C-alpha positions as CSV (number, residue, x, y, z in Angstrom):
1,M,-11.0,-13.6,21.3
2,S,-9.5,-10.2,21.0
3,T,-7.4,-9.4,18.3
4,F,-4.4,-8.7,20.6
5,L,-4.8,-11.7,22.4
6,G,-5.4,-13.8,19.5
7,L,-2.1,-12.3,17.7
8,S,-0.4,-12.2,21.0
9,Q,-1.0,-16.1,21.6
10,N,0.4,-17.0,17.9
11,I,3.7,-14.9,18.9
12,A,3.9,-17.1,22.0
13,L,3.1,-20.5,19.9
14,L,6.0,-19.0,17.6
15,L,8.3,-18.7,20.6
16,S,7.4,-22.0,21.8
17,L,7.9,-23.8,18.1
18,T,11.4,-21.9,17.7
19,F,12.6,-23.4,21.0
20,I,11.2,-26.8,19.9
21,F,13.2,-26.4,16.3
22,G,16.2,-25.3,18.1
23,L,16.0,-29.0,19.6
24,V,15.3,-30.4,16.4
25,E,17.9,-28.7,14.1
26,P,20.9,-30.0,15.3
27,H,19.6,-33.6,14.4
28,L,19.0,-32.3,10.8
29,E,22.7,-32.0,10.3
30,R,23.6,-35.3,9.5
31,F,21.2,-34.8,6.3
32,S,22.2,-33.6,3.2
33,L,21.2,-29.9,2.2
34,R,18.0,-30.5,0.0
35,R,17.0,-33.2,2.7
36,R,17.4,-30.4,5.9
37,Q,15.8,-28.0,3.6
38,V,12.6,-30.1,3.3
39,V,12.3,-31.0,6.8
40,Q,12.9,-28.0,7.9
41,G,10.3,-26.7,5.4
42,L,7.8,-29.2,6.9
43,L,8.4,-28.3,10.4
44,F,8.0,-24.5,9.7
45,G,5.1,-25.7,7.5
46,I,3.4,-27.7,10.6
47,F,4.2,-24.4,13.0
48,G,2.4,-22.4,10.6
49,L,-0.6,-24.8,10.1
50,T,-0.6,-24.8,14.0
51,S,-0.8,-21.1,14.2
52,M,-3.6,-21.1,11.7
53,M,-5.9,-23.2,13.7
54,L,-5.6,-20.3,16.6
55,P,-7.3,-17.5,14.4
56,I,-8.5,-14.5,14.8
57,Q,-11.8,-14.1,12.8
58,V,-12.1,-10.7,11.6
59,Q,-14.7,-11.0,9.8
60,P,-16.7,-14.1,8.2
61,G,-14.1,-16.0,6.0
62,I,-11.7,-13.7,6.9
63,F,-8.8,-14.8,9.4
64,F,-5.6,-13.3,10.9
65,D,-3.1,-15.6,12.6
66,G,0.8,-15.9,12.6
67,R,1.6,-17.4,9.7
68,T,3.0,-14.7,7.9
69,V,5.9,-14.3,10.8
70,I,6.4,-17.8,10.6
71,T,6.8,-18.2,6.9
72,A,8.8,-15.2,6.6
73,V,11.2,-16.6,9.5
74,A,11.4,-20.2,7.5
75,G,12.5,-18.2,4.2
76,I,15.0,-16.2,5.9
77,F,16.7,-18.3,7.9
78,G,16.1,-21.3,6.0
79,G,16.4,-20.5,2.4
80,P,14.4,-20.7,-1.0
81,F,13.9,-24.5,-1.0
82,T,12.6,-24.2,2.6
83,V,10.0,-21.5,2.1
84,I,8.5,-22.7,-0.4
85,V,7.6,-26.0,1.1
86,T,6.3,-23.9,4.1
87,G,4.2,-21.6,1.7
88,V,2.8,-24.5,-0.2
89,M,1.1,-26.2,2.8
90,I,0.1,-23.0,4.5
91,A,-1.6,-21.8,0.9
92,A,-3.2,-25.1,0.4
93,Y,-4.5,-24.9,3.6
94,R,-6.0,-21.4,3.5
95,L,-7.4,-22.6,0.0
96,G,-9.1,-25.8,2.1
97,L,-10.7,-23.2,4.4
98,G,-12.2,-21.0,2.0
99,G,-14.2,-17.8,2.8
100,A,-13.8,-14.4,1.5
101,G,-10.3,-14.2,2.7
102,A,-8.8,-17.4,1.0
103,T,-7.6,-15.2,-2.3
104,A,-6.2,-12.7,-0.1
105,G,-4.5,-15.1,2.1
106,I,-2.9,-17.2,-0.3
107,I,-1.7,-13.8,-2.6
108,S,-0.2,-12.4,0.9
109,I,1.6,-15.8,2.1
110,T,3.2,-15.9,-1.8
111,S,4.3,-12.4,-1.7
112,V,5.6,-13.2,1.9
113,V,7.4,-16.3,0.2
114,I,8.9,-14.2,-2.5
115,F,9.9,-11.2,-0.1
116,S,11.7,-13.8,2.6
117,I,13.8,-15.2,0.0
118,L,14.5,-11.7,-1.6
119,V,15.8,-11.0,2.2
120,W,17.5,-14.4,2.3
121,R,19.9,-13.8,-0.7
122,Y,20.2,-10.2,0.5
123,F,22.1,-11.4,3.9
124,Q,23.8,-14.4,1.8
125,R,25.3,-12.1,-0.6
126,R,26.6,-10.0,2.7
127,G,27.8,-13.3,4.5
128,R,25.9,-12.9,7.8
129,Q,22.5,-13.1,9.2
130,P,20.2,-10.5,10.0
131,R,20.9,-8.2,13.1
132,Y,18.0,-7.2,15.7
133,G,17.3,-3.8,14.0
134,E,16.9,-5.2,10.5
135,L,14.2,-8.2,11.9
136,L,12.1,-5.3,13.2
137,L,11.9,-3.8,10.1
138,I,11.3,-6.8,8.4
139,G,8.4,-7.2,11.2
140,I,7.1,-3.9,10.0
141,I,7.7,-4.4,6.4
142,L,5.3,-7.6,6.8
143,S,2.8,-5.5,8.8
144,V,2.6,-2.9,5.8
145,M,2.5,-6.0,3.1
146,G,-0.1,-7.6,5.1
147,A,-2.3,-4.2,5.5
148,F,-1.7,-3.6,1.4
149,W,-3.4,-6.6,0.9
150,A,-6.0,-6.5,2.9
151,T,-6.7,-3.2,1.9
152,L,-6.4,-4.2,-1.9
153,L,-8.5,-7.1,-1.9
154,I,-10.5,-7.0,1.3
155,G,-11.4,-3.7,1.8
156,V,-10.3,-1.0,4.3
157,S,-12.5,-2.1,7.3
158,V,-10.1,-5.0,7.7
159,L,-7.2,-2.5,8.0
160,S,-8.6,-0.4,11.3
161,T,-8.8,-3.4,12.9
162,T,-5.6,-5.3,12.4
163,F,-3.2,-2.9,11.0
164,P,-2.4,-1.6,14.4
165,I,-1.9,-5.0,16.0
166,T,0.2,-6.3,13.4
167,L,2.3,-3.3,13.4
168,L,3.3,-4.2,16.9
169,I,3.2,-7.8,17.1
170,Y,4.9,-9.1,13.9
171,P,8.4,-6.9,14.6
172,I,8.3,-8.6,18.2
173,G,7.4,-12.2,16.3
174,T,10.4,-12.1,13.9
175,L,12.5,-11.0,16.8
């Protein structure tokens, strides 16, 4: 499967799962805040795991998929507890997959969790949700973060294959 097609499928999955989340979310209002955050984290975690089941294998043991965008959205809109639940699920699954990119995958997802919490706090302090332009910028930052970790922990060969595609797809996926 081509890198562009695979990432496009992951983003289409994200859009479908966003629709499903929109259907489920109103029913969560009756739960306490903490329980709602756990359920949201589990839902986003399932979405991330589903995305990971449609990977693009760049090299043996090195996979790219939509989990970065899904994790960031969980944190930006669900908050710290939601994204920690999501991140733990995704990191545990990536660890279980093993391979050359396992360490990079776990470090990358951890950095996305931290980044999305910081973004969530930024917008909470301003009392508003991110605007479209800000979401596009967040997508670009996610792509650069992924390129940084891939280059640092795996090598430049992965960068030339995936960075141009993630630079196009991640900003769209954050919308």
